[in-house]
C-alpha positions, 0 to 999 in steps of 0.5 A, a space after each residue: 234198744 236193738 243193736 246191728 248185730 241182731 239185725 237180720 238183714 246183715 246176717 243175710 248179707 254176710 251169709 251171701 258174702 261167705 257163699 260167694 267166697 266159698 264158690 270162688 275158693 272151690 273155683 280156684 282149687 278146681 282150676 289149680 288142681 283139676 284144671 292146672 294142666 289145661 291152663 299151663 298148655 293154654 298159657 304156653 301156647 299163648 307165649 310159644 310159637 313153633 317155627 318150621 325150619 326148612 331143609 335144603 333141597 338135594 341138588 341134581 347133577 348130570 355128567 360133563 366129561 366124566 364129572 358130575 355137574 349141577 343142573 339143579 341147585 339151591 340159591 340163598 334168599 330172603 323172604 318177607 312175612 307177616 303174622 297179623 296176630 302180632 300187628 298192633 298198628 296196621 297203619 304203621 305197618 302198612 306205611 313202613 313197608 311201603 316206604 321201604 318197598 313201594 308196595 301197598 300191603 293193606 289187604 294182606 295186613 289189615 284183612 289177613 288172618 295169621 301168617 302170610 308170605 308177602 314176598 318170596 324173594 327181596 334184596 339183602 338191602 331191602 331185608 335190612 331196611 325192613 328189619 330196622 323198621 322194628 315193627 312187631 309181626 313183620 319178619 324176614 326169613 332165610 329161604 332157598 329158591 330153585 334154580 337151573 343153571 343150564 336153562 332149557 337143557 334136559 328140562 322135561 327130564 328135570 322137571 321143576 319145584 313150584 312156589 310151594 317147594 313141591 317137586 313137579 314132573 320130571 325128576 324133581 316130581 318122582 324123587 320129590 321126597 327123597 329130594 326135599 328132606 325133613 324140615 326141622 322145628 324151632 320152638 321159641 318162647 315169646 313176649 306179649 308182642 310175639 318178639 323172641 325171648 332167648 331162653 334155655 327152654 327153646 327146643 330145636 329139631 335140626 332139619 335133615 337136607 334132601 339127597 343129592 341125585 346124580 343122573 346118568 345123562 351126559 351133558 354133551 350128548 343131551 346138548 347135541 341131541 336137542 340141537 338136532 331135534 331143534 333143527 329137524 323140527 325147523 327143516 321139516 316144519 314138524 310140531 315136536 321131536 323127541 329122542 332117547 339115547 341109551 347104553 344097550 349093555 346097561 340101561 343107562 339113559 345118556 339123553 332124554 330130549 324133547 322139543 320144544 322145550 322150556 325153561 324150569 327157571 321160568 316155569 310160570 310163564 309156560 301156558 301150555 302145560 303139556 310143554 312140561 310132559 316128558 313124552 319120551 317116557 309118558 306117551 304112547 304112539 304107534 311105532 311103525 316100522 321100527 317094530 320090524 326089528 322085533 318081528 325079524 328077531 321073533 322069526 330068527 329065534 323061532 327058526 321059522 326063517 334064516 338071515 340068509 333065506 329068501 322069499 317071493 314078493 308079489 308086492 301086496 298081500 290080501 289078509 281077509 278083506 284088507 290088502 297090505 302093500 309095500 311103499 316100494 313099487 317092485 312087484 313079483 321079485 325074489 327078496 333076501 330076508 334081510 330086506 325086511 329091515 334094510 328096505 322096510 318090506 311090510 310083506 316080508 314082515 307078514 312072510 315071517 309071521 306065516 313062517 311062524 305058523 307053518 306057512 299061514 297066519 294061524 292061531 300058532 302064528 299069533 301065539 307065537 308072535 305074542 309070546 315074543 313081544 309080550 313074554 320075551 321082549 317085554 313090549 307091554 310092560 312098564 319099564 319103571 324109569 324114574 319119571 312120573 306118568 308112565 302109561 299102561 300098554 297092552 296087546 291083543 291076546 291071540 283069541 281077542 284079535 283078528 288076523 289083520 290086526 296080527 298082520 299089522 302089528 308085524 310092522 308096527 300098526 295097530 299097537 301102541 307103545 312108548 319111546 322108553 319101552 321100544 328103546 329098552 326092548 330093542 337094547 335087549 335085541 341087539 346087546 346079546 339078549 339081556 334085558 336091563 331096567 332102564 334108568 336115569 339115576 346113577 346114584 344118590 348121596 345122603 347128607 351124611 355122605 352115604 352113597 346109594 348106588 343104582 346098579 344096572 338091573 337085569 330083568 331078563 336073560 336070553 331074551 334072544 340068543 347071542 347068534 340072533 342078536 348078531 344077525 340083527 345087529 349085522 
């Protein structure tokens, strides 16, 4: 009689079990030795969540009676978020939030994928009620909202911070990196439901707050200038008005105003984005007769004319095929050279240009004017003011432009500049001949209290002589 131990079928089954056990053993060895690090990381990731800790954005100040006063600051608020990865009962979550806030978040919760910010700001009472719901995946976070306590004052120079926390336009955009700071990181171990577990292994990197920025703007001057612009627009039926007030002997901008303006607290309500643009620094315009100051300075400095000189004015001048005339109707009279500025005489500006060429508008006259406008007064160089979007400038070279074009430029036509560029160069002409870089930032303060001063920066000296400068001022 044959026993079961000699049954070939049993032997085969036993061999199969031995092989399977061997495969499992090899796999376990492979997992624990070869893939140990991979599965450790995977397990850690499933039980760890990293949170970004937002730094406080630096505040912005302007001067009020000599003391810095905040015009951009942060207000603490509570925000509501959902992380759908940890929502295990969508209906409970949806109904719970609806009972507290009266809002149906079905689309965000049922169809959402991961982290979703539901409300940027809710009240403290609402935040406490949401917390009392004790629903996994729904949370309250502390955040900050950018507020502008002075409303529309200096809006274009300031800019604003959008809903993503990014600085837009103005100083908020230009110094965004300095103002925003560096986020911190909080690495939290969680249970299976995503709830934080207090352990000693939590790793926290502290955030670094942004720098505070103190502007050179004087609040009282800024407020007065804006009121004047608004009144001027209303009186004249103009579309807009813009102004700069600058300390000529330092380059400090005391006022930078635009009208119409906007409230950076409610930037999202502005329909025309051009309202955000700081026209004083970002747009080119044909300056017109204000440019005669530069022509006069070039004529005096080159000694082509003298302040007490005189010239005969026919009332109009033919340049090639063009006739250039004055607004004034007087003709065939002898005028003082000073009248070129005092009475805005176009033919007088042409007279200065001719004298720079020995009596005619030739290559010497054009080259001399170009040298003063471009090299001395730097009328085509960006100012470097702390505002985004400064445009490029240009002036046709002497051999690239017609005689008529150079004639027109003497009284500010056929050439484009910005208000900031013109103001900066004008300051050098009247302050004794020193060209300062205009600046809007007085100094910055780091979170540790370190002060970063922004001293006046001299770009060029002897732009004109003190004598010429004094004559221009007179």
